[in-house]
C-alpha positions in Angstrom: -9.0 64.9 -85.0 -12.7 65.7 -85.0 -15.0 65.3 -82.0 -17.8 64.2 -84.4 -19.0 60.7 -83.5 -18.9 57.9 -86.0 -22.3 56.8 -84.7 -24.2 60.0 -83.5 -27.0 57.9 -82.1 -24.6 56.3 -79.6 -24.1 59.6 -77.7 -27.2 59.2 -75.6 -26.2 55.6 -74.7 -22.7 56.6 -73.8 -24.0 59.5 -71.6 -26.3 57.1 -69.8 -23.4 54.6 -69.3 -21.2 57.4 -67.9 -24.0 58.5 -65.5 -24.4 54.9 -64.3 -20.6 54.5 -63.7 -20.5 57.8 -61.8 -23.3 56.7 -59.5 -21.5 53.4 -58.9 -18.4 55.1 -57.7 -20.3 57.8 -55.7 -19.6 60.8 -57.9 -22.5 63.2 -58.3 -22.7 64.1 -62.0 -25.4 66.3 -63.6 -26.7 66.5 -67.2 -24.6 68.9 -69.3 -21.4 70.5 -68.2 -19.4 68.7 -65.5 -16.1 70.7 -65.6 -16.2 71.2 -61.8 -15.3 67.5 -61.3 -11.8 66.9 -59.9 -9.3 64.8 -61.9 -9.7 62.0 -59.3 -13.5 62.0 -59.8 -13.3 62.0 -63.6 -10.6 59.2 -63.4 -12.8 57.1 -61.2 -15.7 57.4 -63.6 -13.5 56.5 -66.6 -11.9 53.6 -64.7 -15.4 52.2 -63.8 -16.5 52.5 -67.4 -13.4 50.5 -68.6 -13.9 47.9 -65.9 -17.5 47.4 -67.0 -16.6 47.2 -70.7 -13.9 44.6 -69.9 -16.4 42.5 -67.9 -19.0 42.7 -70.7 -16.4 41.6 -73.2 -15.2 38.7 -71.0 -18.8 37.6 -70.5 -19.4 37.7 -74.2 -16.4 35.3 -74.8 -18.0 32.6 -72.7 
């Protein structure tokens, strides 16, 4: 499977979303490479992103 995005313009928005989620859970991310994050930190960021996406979807259903 390719890492190429279906919508290349979405990359910047997704990166911004990830940075916002990281700050909400107290993880210090920097622009570019973040391979020094622990699995727990990365999981916290991903979990926060999913939580926000579900909330947005549920709010859109109302």
